[in-house]
N, CA, C and O atoms as a MOPAC input file, in Angstrom:
PM7 MOZYME 1SCF
protein

 N      1.10500 1    -1.19500 1     0.10700 1
 C      0.24200 1    -0.13300 1    -0.20500 1
 C      0.92200 1     1.30300 1     0.03800 1
 O      1.40800 1     1.76500 1     1.07000 1
 N      0.80900 1     1.82000 1    -1.15800 1
 C      1.27600 1     3.56200 1    -1.09500 1
 C      0.86300 1     4.24900 1     0.32800 1
 O     -0.02100 1     3.96300 1     1.13600 1
 N      2.11200 1     5.52500 1     0.30400 1
 C      1.36400 1     6.36000 1     1.29700 1
 C      0.45400 1     7.07500 1     1.04800 1
 O     -0.37000 1     7.35100 1     1.91900 1
 N      0.36700 1     7.56700 1    -0.22900 1
 C     -0.95500 1     8.27600 1    -0.47500 1
 C     -2.39700 1     7.51200 1    -0.33600 1
 O     -3.45900 1     8.11500 1    -0.17700 1
 N     -2.27900 1     6.24100 1    -0.41200 1
 C     -3.56800 1     5.64300 1    -0.30100 1
 C     -3.65700 1     5.55700 1     1.24400 1
 O     -4.81300 1     5.54800 1     1.66700 1
 N     -2.77400 1     5.49900 1     2.07600 1
 C     -3.00400 1     5.18300 1     3.20400 1
 C     -3.35600 1     6.52200 1     4.23600 1
 O     -3.62200 1     6.38100 1     5.43000 1
 N     -3.29800 1     7.95700 1     3.46600 1
 C     -3.72500 1     8.85300 1     3.84800 1
 C     -4.90900 1     9.18000 1     3.06400 1
 O     -5.54300 1    10.10800 1     3.56700 1
 N     -5.43100 1     8.68700 1     1.93900 1
 C     -6.39700 1     9.56800 1     1.34200 1
 C     -7.44900 1     8.80100 1     1.74600 1
 O     -7.34000 1     7.57700 1     1.67300 1
 N     -8.72000 1     9.43600 1     2.27100 1
 C    -10.03500 1     8.53200 1     2.49400 1
 C    -10.61600 1     7.81200 1     1.54000 1
 O    -11.37900 1     6.90400 1     1.87100 1
 N    -10.37000 1     8.07300 1     0.24700 1
 C    -11.00400 1     7.25300 1    -0.60300 1
 C    -11.09900 1     5.70700 1    -0.59200 1
 O    -12.05200 1     5.12500 1    -1.10900 1
 N     -9.94000 1     4.98100 1     0.09500 1
 C     -9.15200 1     4.48500 1     0.23000 1
 C     -9.53200 1     3.41900 1     1.46400 1
 O     -9.20400 1     3.81600 1     2.58200 1
 N    -10.08500 1     2.31300 1     1.40300 1
 C    -10.14000 1     1.57700 1     2.52700 1
 C     -8.86400 1     0.73800 1     3.34900 1
 O     -7.82700 1     0.68200 1     2.68700 1
 N     -8.82400 1     0.18900 1     4.48400 1
 C     -7.79400 1    -0.60300 1     4.68700 1
 C     -7.20000 1    -0.75000 1     4.44400 1
 O     -6.14500 1    -0.23000 1     4.80800 1
 N     -7.38400 1    -1.94300 1     3.25900 1
 C     -6.83900 1    -3.01300 1     2.28800 1
 C     -6.39700 1    -2.30200 1     1.20200 1
 O     -6.38400 1    -2.88000 1     0.11500 1
 N     -6.00900 1    -1.09000 1     1.28400 1
 C     -5.47900 1    -0.40800 1     0.20300 1
 C     -6.22100 1     0.29000 1    -0.77500 1
 O     -5.80800 1     1.33100 1    -1.28600 1
 N     -7.83300 1    -0.50100 1    -1.19600 1
 C     -8.81400 1    -0.42900 1    -2.31800 1
 C     -9.64800 1     0.53600 1    -1.66600 1
 O     -9.89500 1     0.82200 1    -0.49400 1
 N    -10.00300 1     0.94600 1    -2.78600 1
 C    -11.19200 1     1.94500 1    -2.73400 1
 C    -12.52600 1     1.07100 1    -2.36200 1
 O    -12.84500 1    -0.06000 1    -2.72800 1
 N    -13.21200 1     2.03200 1    -1.47900 1
 C    -14.33100 1     1.26400 1    -1.01700 1
 C    -15.08600 1     0.41900 1    -1.29300 1
 O    -15.38700 1    -0.55000 1    -0.59600 1
 N    -15.57600 1     0.76400 1    -2.61000 1
 C    -16.99700 1     0.58900 1    -3.71700 1
 C    -16.05600 1    -0.84700 1    -4.57400 1
 O    -16.44900 1    -0.93700 1    -5.73700 1
 N    -15.46000 1    -1.42500 1    -4.38500 1
 C    -13.87300 1    -2.30100 1    -5.15900 1
 C    -14.75200 1    -4.09800 1    -4.85300 1
 O    -14.82300 1    -4.30700 1    -3.64200 1
 N    -15.09400 1    -4.76400 1    -5.34000 1
 C    -15.92000 1    -5.79700 1    -5.19000 1
 C    -14.95900 1    -6.14400 1    -4.19700 1
 O    -13.89700 1    -5.52100 1    -4.19000 1
 N    -15.20400 1    -7.20700 1    -3.20300 1
 C    -14.79900 1    -7.99500 1    -2.33500 1
 C    -13.36400 1    -8.92000 1    -3.23100 1
 O    -13.80800 1    -9.53200 1    -4.20200 1
 N    -12.12200 1    -9.05500 1    -3.08200 1
 C    -11.47200 1    -9.81800 1    -3.55300 1
 C    -11.92100 1   -11.26000 1    -2.77600 1
 O    -11.82800 1   -12.21800 1    -3.54400 1
 N    -12.21100 1   -11.48000 1    -1.92800 1
 C    -12.80700 1   -12.76700 1    -1.94800 1
 C    -13.41800 1   -13.74200 1    -2.77600 1
 O    -13.11600 1   -14.92100 1    -2.96200 1
 N    -14.57500 1   -12.85500 1    -3.36400 1
 C    -15.33100 1   -12.93100 1    -4.10500 1
 C    -14.90400 1   -13.13100 1    -5.86200 1
 O    -15.30600 1   -13.98600 1    -6.65200 1
 N    -13.94000 1   -11.98300 1    -6.07700 1
 C    -13.57100 1   -11.78000 1    -7.71300 1
 C    -11.96500 1   -11.69600 1    -8.06800 1
 O    -11.24000 1   -11.09100 1    -7.27800 1
 N    -11.56500 1   -12.12300 1    -8.90600 1
 C    -10.32500 1   -12.19000 1    -8.94800 1
 C    -10.04300 1   -10.86600 1    -9.04900 1
 O     -9.54600 1   -10.29800 1    -8.07700 1
 N    -10.33500 1   -10.10700 1   -10.33400 1
 C    -10.43400 1    -8.93200 1   -10.99300 1
 C    -11.14000 1    -8.27200 1   -10.13900 1
 O    -11.93100 1    -8.56400 1    -9.24200 1
 N    -10.45300 1    -6.76300 1   -10.84500 1
 C    -10.87100 1    -5.77600 1    -9.93800 1
 C    -11.18400 1    -4.83000 1   -11.02400 1
 O    -10.38100 1    -4.95700 1   -11.94800 1
 N    -12.51700 1    -3.47800 1   -11.33000 1
 C    -13.01800 1    -2.70900 1   -11.22200 1
 C    -11.96000 1    -1.76200 1   -11.70400 1
 O    -11.55500 1    -1.01500 1   -10.81300 1
 N    -11.28000 1    -1.56000 1   -13.14700 1
 C    -10.71800 1    -0.38600 1   -13.75200 1
 C     -9.21600 1    -1.52800 1   -14.27000 1
 O     -8.45600 1    -1.01500 1   -15.09100 1
 N     -8.92900 1    -2.71700 1   -13.87100 1
 C     -8.29900 1    -3.50400 1   -14.21500 1
 C     -8.05200 1    -3.87200 1   -16.11100 1
 O     -9.02300 1    -4.16000 1   -16.81100 1
 N     -6.81200 1    -3.79900 1   -16.60700 1
 C     -6.92800 1    -3.99900 1   -18.02600 1
 C     -6.75600 1    -5.78000 1   -18.16600 1
 O     -5.78100 1    -6.44800 1   -17.81900 1
 N     -8.02300 1    -6.25600 1   -18.77900 1
 C     -7.54100 1    -8.09900 1   -18.82400 1
 C     -7.73600 1    -8.20500 1   -20.28900 1
 O     -8.28400 1    -7.27600 1   -20.88100 1
 N     -7.37000 1    -9.16500 1   -20.86500 1
 C     -7.44300 1    -9.96100 1   -21.96400 1
 C     -8.38400 1   -11.39300 1   -21.82200 1
 O     -8.54700 1   -12.02400 1   -20.77800 1
 N     -8.86600 1   -11.67400 1   -22.95300 1
 C     -9.71400 1   -12.57900 1   -23.25500 1
 C     -8.57400 1   -14.06900 1   -23.53400 1
 O     -7.73500 1   -14.09000 1   -24.43400 1
 N     -8.80900 1   -15.23300 1   -22.52700 1
 C     -7.72300 1   -15.83800 1   -22.71600 1
 C     -7.96800 1   -16.97700 1   -24.28500 1
 O     -7.03800 1   -17.72900 1   -24.57400 1
 N     -9.06300 1   -16.97600 1   -25.03400 1
 C     -9.19300 1   -17.65300 1   -26.32800 1
 C     -9.41200 1   -16.40500 1   -26.96500 1
 O     -8.42800 1   -15.75800 1   -26.60700 1
 N     -9.81100 1   -15.97900 1   -27.38600 1
 C    -10.14400 1   -14.62600 1   -28.19900 1
 C     -9.05800 1   -13.81200 1   -28.35800 1
 O     -8.75500 1   -13.25200 1   -29.41200 1
 N     -8.43200 1   -13.73700 1   -27.25300 1
 C     -7.50500 1   -12.02000 1   -27.48900 1
 C     -7.61600 1   -10.88800 1   -27.19500 1
 O     -6.72800 1   -10.18200 1   -26.71700 1
 N     -9.07400 1   -10.47700 1   -27.52500 1
 C     -9.31000 1    -9.20600 1   -27.10500 1
 C     -9.05500 1    -8.26000 1   -25.82200 1
 O     -8.54900 1    -9.02400 1   -25.00100 1
 N     -9.09800 1    -7.68800 1   -25.56200 1
 C     -9.03700 1    -7.00100 1   -24.48300 1
 C     -9.79700 1    -5.71700 1   -24.18100 1
 O    -10.14300 1    -4.94500 1   -25.07500 1
 N    -10.05400 1    -5.50700 1   -22.83100 1
 C    -10.80600 1    -4.35800 1   -22.26800 1
 C    -10.54900 1    -3.79900 1   -20.51500 1
 O     -9.67500 1    -4.20600 1   -19.74900 1
 N    -11.25100 1    -3.11800 1   -20.33100 1
 C    -11.16900 1    -2.83600 1   -18.89700 1
 C    -12.53300 1    -2.92400 1   -18.34400 1
 O    -13.52400 1    -2.54200 1   -18.96600 1
 N    -12.56300 1    -3.44900 1   -17.13400 1
 C    -13.56800 1    -3.98000 1   -16.29500 1
 C    -14.06400 1    -2.53800 1   -15.57000 1
 O    -13.50200 1    -1.69700 1   -14.86900 1
 N    -15.39400 1    -2.70700 1   -16.10800 1
 C    -16.31600 1    -1.09600 1   -15.35200 1
 C    -17.56400 1    -1.86200 1   -14.17000 1
 O    -18.15700 1    -1.28400 1   -13.25900 1
 N    -17.67500 1    -3.36100 1   -14.59600 1
 C    -18.45500 1    -3.49000 1   -13.51700 1
 C    -18.26500 1    -5.51100 1   -13.22000 1
 O    -17.93300 1    -6.35500 1   -14.05300 1
 N    -18.50700 1    -5.64100 1   -12.23300 1
 C    -19.01600 1    -7.07100 1   -11.71400 1
 C    -19.91900 1    -7.41400 1   -11.08900 1
 O    -20.35800 1    -6.75100 1   -10.14900 1
 N    -20.38400 1    -8.49600 1   -11.46000 1
 C    -21.50000 1    -9.45400 1   -11.21800 1
 C    -20.87700 1   -10.83700 1   -10.34800 1
 O    -19.99700 1   -11.23800 1   -11.11000 1
 N    -20.88700 1   -11.53700 1    -9.43600 1
 C    -20.69800 1   -12.53100 1    -8.58800 1
 C    -20.97500 1   -13.44900 1    -8.84200 1
 O    -20.35800 1   -14.26700 1    -8.16000 1
 N    -21.73800 1   -13.96100 1    -9.62300 1
 C    -22.02600 1   -14.91300 1   -10.65400 1
 C    -22.91400 1   -14.49800 1   -11.84400 1
 O    -23.46900 1   -13.41000 1   -11.99300 1
 N    -22.94000 1   -15.43500 1   -12.56300 1
 C    -23.64300 1   -14.83000 1   -14.28400 1
 C    -24.97900 1   -14.15800 1   -13.60400 1
 O    -25.67200 1   -14.54900 1   -12.66500 1
 N    -25.10300 1   -12.60700 1   -14.72000 1
 C    -26.55100 1   -12.44100 1   -14.05700 1
 C    -26.73200 1   -11.63400 1   -15.47900 1
 O    -26.99600 1   -10.43300 1   -15.41700 1
 N    -26.58000 1   -12.34800 1   -16.91000 1
 C    -27.11600 1   -12.27000 1   -17.95700 1
 C    -28.37200 1   -13.25500 1   -18.42800 1
 O    -28.96300 1   -14.04900 1   -17.69600 1
 N    -28.63400 1   -12.99300 1   -19.86500 1
 C    -30.25600 1   -13.65000 1   -19.88000 1
 C    -29.46200 1   -15.26700 1   -20.40200 1
 O    -28.34100 1   -15.65900 1   -20.72400 1
 N    -30.81400 1   -15.81900 1   -20.23900 1
 C    -30.75300 1   -17.67000 1   -20.40200 1
 C    -30.40600 1   -17.50700 1   -21.96800 1
 O    -29.58700 1   -18.22900 1   -22.53700 1
 N    -31.03600 1   -16.60600 1   -22.51500 1
 C    -30.71400 1   -16.91900 1   -24.17300 1
 C    -29.27900 1   -16.12700 1   -24.51200 1
 O    -28.94100 1   -16.06500 1   -25.69500 1
 N    -28.76200 1   -15.75700 1   -23.88400 1
 C    -27.42200 1   -15.31800 1   -24.42600 1
 C    -26.58600 1   -16.21000 1   -24.02600 1
 O    -25.65500 1   -16.52700 1   -24.76700 1
 N    -26.74600 1   -16.79700 1   -22.77300 1
 C    -25.72000 1   -18.06400 1   -22.40700 1
 C    -25.90400 1   -18.95400 1   -23.24000 1
 O    -24.95300 1   -19.29200 1   -23.94600 1
 N    -27.17800 1   -19.58000 1   -23.39000 1
 C    -27.31300 1   -20.84100 1   -24.33200 1
 C    -26.66100 1   -20.17000 1   -25.77300 1
 O    -25.95600 1   -21.01000 1   -26.33300 1
 N    -26.70100 1   -19.31900 1   -26.25300 1
 C    -26.24800 1   -19.31800 1   -27.42600 1
 C    -24.19500 1   -19.15500 1   -27.65400 1
 O    -23.57900 1   -18.66600 1   -28.60200 1
 N    -23.78300 1   -19.64200 1   -26.66000 1
 C    -22.05400 1   -19.97700 1   -26.24100 1
 C    -22.18600 1   -21.41900 1   -26.75500 1
 O    -22.94500 1   -22.22200 1   -26.21300 1
 N    -21.22800 1   -21.79900 1   -28.08800 1
 C    -21.57400 1   -23.41900 1   -28.20800 1
 C    -21.35300 1   -24.19600 1   -26.62200 1
 O    -20.81000 1   -23.70600 1   -25.63200 1
 N    -21.82300 1   -25.23200 1   -26.73700 1
 C    -21.96600 1   -25.99300 1   -25.16500 1
 C    -20.27400 1   -26.25500 1   -24.66000 1
 O    -19.87600 1   -26.41300 1   -23.50600 1
 N    -19.49500 1   -26.24300 1   -25.88000 1
 C    -18.00900 1   -26.80600 1   -25.63400 1
 C    -17.24800 1   -25.50200 1   -25.36000 1
 O    -16.09700 1   -25.53500 1   -24.92400 1
 N    -17.93900 1   -24.27300 1   -25.63400 1
 C    -17.09300 1   -23.15200 1   -24.51700 1
 C    -17.69700 1   -22.49800 1   -23.32700 1
 O    -17.14500 1   -21.67000 1   -22.60100 1
 N    -19.03500 1   -23.02600 1   -23.20700 1
 C    -19.88000 1   -22.61600 1   -22.69800 1
 C    -19.41200 1   -22.56600 1   -20.91600 1
 O    -19.25900 1   -23.64300 1   -20.34100 1
 N    -19.22100 1   -21.29900 1   -20.17700 1
 C    -18.22200 1   -21.53000 1   -18.92100 1
 C    -19.28700 1   -21.82100 1   -17.54200 1
 O    -20.46200 1   -21.58500 1   -17.82200 1
 N    -19.07600 1   -22.24000 1   -16.27000 1
 C    -19.91400 1   -22.20400 1   -15.49100 1
 C    -20.53400 1   -20.80100 1   -15.08300 1
 O    -20.00700 1   -19.68900 1   -15.11300 1
 N    -21.74700 1   -21.16400 1   -14.71400 1
 C    -22.55900 1   -19.71300 1   -14.29500 1
 C    -21.79700 1   -19.33200 1   -12.85000 1
 O    -21.89400 1   -18.19100 1   -12.39900 1
 N    -21.13900 1   -20.22900 1   -12.25600 1
 C    -20.73400 1   -20.06400 1   -10.72000 1
 C    -19.71100 1   -19.42500 1   -10.42000 1
 O    -19.06300 1   -19.76000 1    -9.42800 1
 N    -19.36100 1   -18.45000 1   -11.13600 1
 C    -17.88200 1   -17.51400 1   -10.50900 1
 C    -18.32000 1   -16.00200 1   -11.60100 1
 O    -19.03500 1   -15.79500 1   -12.58100 1
 N    -17.52600 1   -15.31700 1   -10.83700 1
 C    -17.74900 1   -13.64200 1   -11.38200 1
 C    -17.88300 1   -13.82500 1   -13.08200 1
 O    -17.44500 1   -14.59200 1   -13.94000 1
 N    -18.62500 1   -12.82000 1   -13.02200 1
 C    -18.59300 1   -12.41400 1   -14.64600 1
 C    -18.36700 1   -11.30500 1   -14.80000 1
 O    -18.95000 1   -10.80900 1   -13.83600 1
 N    -17.82000 1   -10.32200 1   -15.45800 1
 C    -17.20500 1    -9.09100 1   -15.95300 1
 C    -17.97900 1    -8.23200 1   -17.10300 1
 O    -18.49200 1    -8.67500 1   -18.13100 1
 N    -17.93700 1    -7.21400 1   -16.76200 1
 C    -18.47500 1    -5.81400 1   -17.89000 1
 C    -17.30300 1    -5.48600 1   -18.74700 1
 O    -16.45500 1    -5.91000 1   -17.96200 1
 N    -16.75700 1    -5.14700 1   -19.54100 1
 C    -15.78700 1    -4.43300 1   -20.24200 1
 C    -15.80300 1    -3.92800 1   -21.32500 1
 O    -16.14900 1    -4.47300 1   -22.37200 1
 N    -15.40300 1    -2.75900 1   -21.16700 1
 C    -15.23700 1    -1.45000 1   -22.56600 1
 C    -14.18200 1    -2.39000 1   -23.15500 1
 O    -13.07200 1    -2.43900 1   -22.62500 1
 N    -14.47200 1    -3.14200 1   -24.22900 1
 C    -13.45700 1    -3.94800 1   -24.99200 1
 C    -13.03300 1    -3.57300 1   -25.83100 1
 O    -13.66000 1    -2.52900 1   -26.01500 1
 N    -12.21400 1    -3.67900 1   -26.70800 1
 C    -11.50200 1    -3.79400 1   -28.16100 1
 C    -11.03300 1    -4.63400 1   -28.38500 1
 O    -10.63200 1    -5.50900 1   -27.61800 1
 N    -10.93800 1    -4.54100 1   -30.02700 1
 C    -10.28600 1    -5.56100 1   -30.73600 1
 C     -9.59900 1    -4.56600 1   -32.00300 1
 O     -9.59900 1    -3.33700 1   -32.06300 1
 N     -8.96500 1    -5.66100 1   -33.07500 1
 C     -8.44100 1    -4.40900 1   -33.85800 1
 C     -9.21000 1    -4.12500 1   -34.78600 1
 O     -8.67500 1    -3.42700 1   -35.64800 1
 N    -10.46400 1    -4.43400 1   -34.99700 1
 C    -11.70600 1    -3.65200 1   -35.55800 1
 C    -12.29200 1    -2.48300 1   -35.39100 1
 O    -12.26400 1    -1.48300 1   -36.10800 1
 N    -13.07200 1    -2.77700 1   -33.92800 1
 C    -14.01200 1    -2.25600 1   -33.18100 1
 C    -13.88700 1    -1.96200 1   -31.60100 1
 O    -12.98900 1    -2.32800 1   -30.84300 1
 N    -14.95000 1    -1.25500 1   -31.33600 1
 C    -14.76600 1    -1.19900 1   -29.59800 1
 C    -16.28000 1    -2.14500 1   -29.19500 1
 O    -17.10200 1    -2.52300 1   -30.03000 1
 N    -16.33200 1    -2.32100 1   -28.06500 1
 C    -17.82600 1    -3.21300 1   -27.78000 1
 C    -17.85900 1    -2.96100 1   -26.40000 1
 O    -17.06500 1    -2.21400 1   -25.82700 1
 N    -18.86700 1    -3.64300 1   -25.80900 1
 C    -19.46800 1    -3.61800 1   -24.27300 1
 C    -19.34200 1    -5.44200 1   -24.31400 1
 O    -20.11400 1    -6.02500 1   -25.07500 1
 N    -18.48900 1    -6.15600 1   -23.58900 1
 C    -18.03200 1    -7.52400 1   -23.35900 1
 C    -18.81200 1    -7.82300 1   -22.14200 1
 O    -19.23700 1    -6.87800 1   -21.47700 1
 N    -19.11300 1    -9.41200 1   -21.67500 1
 C    -19.84700 1    -9.90400 1   -20.58800 1
 C    -18.82800 1   -11.18000 1   -20.93700 1
 O    -18.86900 1   -11.72600 1   -22.04000 1
 N    -17.88600 1   -11.60900 1   -19.85300 1
 C    -16.56700 1   -12.29500 1   -19.73600 1
 C    -17.05700 1   -13.01200 1   -18.40500 1
 O    -17.53000 1   -12.43400 1   -17.42600 1
 N    -16.78300 1   -14.88000 1   -18.60400 1
 C    -16.77600 1   -14.81700 1   -17.01200 1
 C    -15.01100 1   -15.04200 1   -16.65100 1
 O    -14.03100 1   -15.08300 1   -17.39500 1
 N    -15.11900 1   -15.12300 1   -15.61300 1
 C    -13.69300 1   -14.68200 1   -14.94100 1
 C    -12.59700 1   -15.89300 1   -15.61400 1
 O    -11.50000 1   -15.61300 1   -16.10000 1
 N    -13.11700 1   -17.14500 1   -15.52500 1
 C    -12.24600 1   -18.09100 1   -16.03600 1
 C    -11.71000 1   -17.86300 1   -17.56500 1
 O    -10.84300 1   -18.61500 1   -18.01200 1
 N    -12.11700 1   -17.07200 1   -18.15100 1
 C    -12.00700 1   -16.99800 1   -19.75300 1
 C    -11.16300 1   -15.31600 1   -19.27200 1
 O    -11.06000 1   -14.65500 1   -20.30500 1
 N    -10.71600 1   -14.71700 1   -18.32400 1
 C    -10.07000 1   -13.40000 1   -18.33700 1
 C     -8.26300 1   -14.00500 1   -17.94200 1
 O     -8.00000 1   -15.01900 1   -17.29600 1
 N     -7.29500 1   -13.08000 1   -18.52600 1
 C     -6.06800 1   -13.02900 1   -17.94400 1
 C     -5.88300 1   -11.34800 1   -17.69700 1
 O     -6.61300 1   -10.52900 1   -18.25500 1
 N     -4.84300 1   -11.00200 1   -16.81600 1
 C     -4.37500 1    -9.43200 1   -16.60800 1
 C     -3.59900 1    -9.40400 1   -18.01900 1
 O     -2.92300 1   -10.32400 1   -18.48100 1
 N     -3.92200 1    -7.74500 1   -18.78500 1
 C     -3.29000 1    -7.70700 1   -19.72900 1
 C     -2.29700 1    -7.17300 1   -19.14300 1
 O     -2.61700 1    -6.06000 1   -18.72500 1
 N     -0.71100 1    -7.57300 1   -18.80100 1
 C      0.13300 1    -6.56900 1   -19.06600 1
 C      0.80400 1    -5.67900 1   -19.85300 1
 O      1.84500 1    -5.13100 1   -19.49100 1
 N      0.20800 1    -5.47700 1   -21.04000 1
 C      0.83300 1    -4.42000 1   -22.03900 1
 C      1.39600 1    -3.34400 1   -21.77000 1
 O      2.48700 1    -2.96000 1   -22.19200 1
 N      0.12700 1    -2.39800 1   -20.50900 1
 C      0.49700 1    -1.11600 1   -20.30800 1
 C     -0.02000 1    -0.24200 1   -21.40800 1
 O      0.16600 1     0.97500 1   -21.39500 1
 N     -0.81900 1    -1.00800 1   -22.58200 1
 C     -1.20100 1     0.28700 1   -23.43400 1
 C     -2.60200 1     0.07800 1   -22.92100 1
 O     -3.27400 1    -0.89000 1   -22.56400 1
 N     -2.80600 1     1.66400 1   -23.05200 1
 C     -4.41600 1     1.85300 1   -22.77200 1
 C     -5.17600 1     1.11100 1   -23.33400 1
 O     -4.73200 1     0.20000 1   -24.03300 1
 N     -6.93200 1     1.37300 1   -23.12200 1
 C     -7.59800 1     0.76600 1   -23.62300 1
 C     -8.31200 1     1.83600 1   -24.37400 1
 O     -8.61500 1     2.72000 1   -23.57300 1
 N     -8.81900 1     2.20000 1   -25.92600 1
 C     -9.15000 1     3.29700 1   -26.57000 1
 C    -10.23600 1     3.32100 1   -26.61000 1
 O    -10.67800 1     4.19400 1   -27.35800 1
 N    -11.31700 1     2.41100 1   -25.86000 1
 C    -12.60800 1     2.13400 1   -25.76500 1
 C    -13.73600 1     4.02800 1   -25.58100 1
 O    -13.57400 1     4.82600 1   -24.65700 1
 N    -14.49600 1     4.15900 1   -26.47600 1
 C    -14.91100 1     5.82000 1   -26.25000 1
 C    -15.71200 1     6.18800 1   -25.28400 1
 O    -15.76500 1     7.34000 1   -24.85200 1
 N    -16.61400 1     4.92700 1   -24.74500 1
 C    -17.08400 1     5.06100 1   -23.44200 1
 C    -16.36400 1     5.11700 1   -22.07200 1
 O    -16.99400 1     5.58300 1   -21.12300 1
 N    -15.18600 1     4.71300 1   -21.90200 1
 C    -14.80000 1     5.17100 1   -20.83000 1
 C    -14.43100 1     6.40900 1   -20.19600 1
 O    -14.27400 1     6.55900 1   -18.98500 1
 N    -14.31600 1     7.19400 1   -20.99400 1
 C    -14.42500 1     8.84800 1   -19.99800 1
 C    -15.26000 1     8.80900 1   -19.16000 1
 O    -15.11300 1     9.05600 1   -17.96300 1
 N    -16.34100 1     8.45400 1   -19.78900 1
 C    -17.83800 1     8.31300 1   -18.93200 1
 C    -18.00600 1     7.92900 1   -17.80700 1
 O    -18.79600 1     8.42300 1   -17.00200 1
 N    -16.96100 1     6.59300 1   -17.54300 1
 C    -17.52900 1     5.91400 1   -16.33300 1
 C    -16.24700 1     5.63900 1   -15.44400 1
 O    -16.27100 1     5.37200 1   -14.24200 1
 N    -14.91800 1     5.77100 1   -16.39000 1
 C    -13.80700 1     5.28400 1   -15.56800 1
 C    -12.68000 1     7.08400 1   -15.86100 1
 O    -12.77400 1     7.93900 1   -16.74100 1
 N    -11.89400 1     6.98500 1   -14.84800 1
 C    -10.83900 1     8.20800 1   -15.02400 1
 C     -9.26800 1     7.39700 1   -14.73300 1
 O     -8.85000 1     6.83500 1   -13.72100 1
 N     -8.69900 1     7.59200 1   -15.94700 1
 C     -7.42400 1     7.20400 1   -16.08400 1
 C     -6.43400 1     7.83200 1   -14.74000 1
 O     -6.56200 1     8.96300 1   -14.27100 1
 N     -5.42300 1     6.77400 1   -14.26700 1
 C     -5.23400 1     7.11600 1   -12.76500 1
 C     -3.40500 1     6.45800 1   -13.54400 1
 O     -3.54900 1     5.87200 1   -14.61700 1
 N     -2.18400 1     6.54800 1   -13.12400 1
 C     -1.33300 1     6.01900 1   -13.34500 1
 C     -1.17000 1     4.81700 1   -13.08500 1
 O     -0.35400 1     4.14800 1   -13.71900 1
 N     -2.02200 1     4.23100 1   -11.95800 1
 C     -2.29300 1     2.61500 1   -12.04700 1
 C     -2.90900 1     1.63800 1   -13.12000 1
 O     -2.69600 1     0.43300 1   -13.25900 1
 N     -3.77700 1     2.52700 1   -13.88400 1
 C     -4.55900 1     2.00400 1   -14.94700 1
 C     -5.88200 1     3.07300 1   -14.48200 1
 O     -5.71600 1     4.29000 1   -14.55500 1
 N     -6.84000 1     2.64200 1   -14.13300 1
 C     -8.57000 1     2.99800 1   -14.65800 1
 C     -8.99100 1     2.95800 1   -12.84200 1
 O     -8.66400 1     2.22500 1   -11.90900 1
 N     -9.70700 1     3.93500 1   -12.96500 1
 C    -10.69400 1     3.79600 1   -11.53500 1
 C    -12.32500 1     4.64300 1   -11.54000 1
 O    -12.73600 1     5.77400 1   -11.80400 1
 N    -12.78900 1     3.59500 1   -11.17200 1
 C    -14.21900 1     4.04500 1   -11.06800 1
 C    -14.36100 1     5.71600 1   -10.81600 1
 O    -13.78600 1     6.26100 1    -9.87400 1
 N    -15.05000 1     6.31800 1   -11.60400 1
 C    -15.08300 1     7.57800 1   -11.20700 1
 C    -16.03200 1     8.03400 1    -9.89800 1
 O    -16.78900 1     7.12800 1    -9.55000 1
 N    -16.09300 1     8.74300 1    -9.44200 1
 C    -16.93600 1     8.50500 1    -8.05300 1
 C    -18.22400 1     8.95600 1    -8.28900 1
 O    -19.00300 1     8.68100 1    -7.37600 1
 N    -18.46100 1     9.26100 1    -8.76000 1
 C    -20.34600 1     9.61700 1    -9.43100 1
 C    -20.78200 1     8.29700 1    -9.88500 1
 O    -21.97400 1     8.04700 1    -9.70400 1
 N    -19.97400 1     7.30200 1   -10.50000 1
 C    -20.34400 1     6.09400 1   -10.66700 1
 C    -20.39600 1     5.34700 1    -9.69000 1
 O    -21.05200 1     4.31600 1    -9.83200 1
 N    -19.66200 1     5.63100 1    -8.24300 1
 C    -19.58900 1     4.40400 1    -7.24000 1
 C    -21.15900 1     4.65200 1    -6.52600 1
 O    -21.68600 1     3.64600 1    -6.05100 1
 N    -21.83600 1     5.82400 1    -6.45000 1
 C    -22.49800 1     5.96800 1    -5.48100 1
 C    -23.89500 1     5.02300 1    -6.11500 1
 O    -24.90400 1     4.87500 1    -5.42600 1

C-alpha cells in the first residue's frame, strides 16, 4: 500500500477503494485491464457480477463446448479488438491480466472511468 493510499480517505484499510468488489469473491477489480484467454480481445473492467447475471438466451447462444460455468464472477468490459470497440460480458475463467501497459481506447471509458497512474478507477459519481 502506498503512502498516498494510507492517507487518502477514498481508500479502505486494504488499500482499495471502498466500492471495489470484495477480493474474496472476484479475482479482478473494476479498472483492471484484462484480455480474453481464447479470443485475445482486451478491455477494462467497469462492473462485476459475483455470479452469472445475463439472460438465459445469451448463455445458451454460447457453443456448449465453450460455455463457462455460471457459478463464477462475470465481468462487464469496455472491450476492443483490431476492428472495433464494444461491451463484453466475460466469465472470470476466460480472463487474464493484460500486462501490456497499453491503454484501452474504448470511447465510453471517460464517462465511467478515470485514467490514473495505475490504470483506471471508477469515477466517484459512478460509485454511488
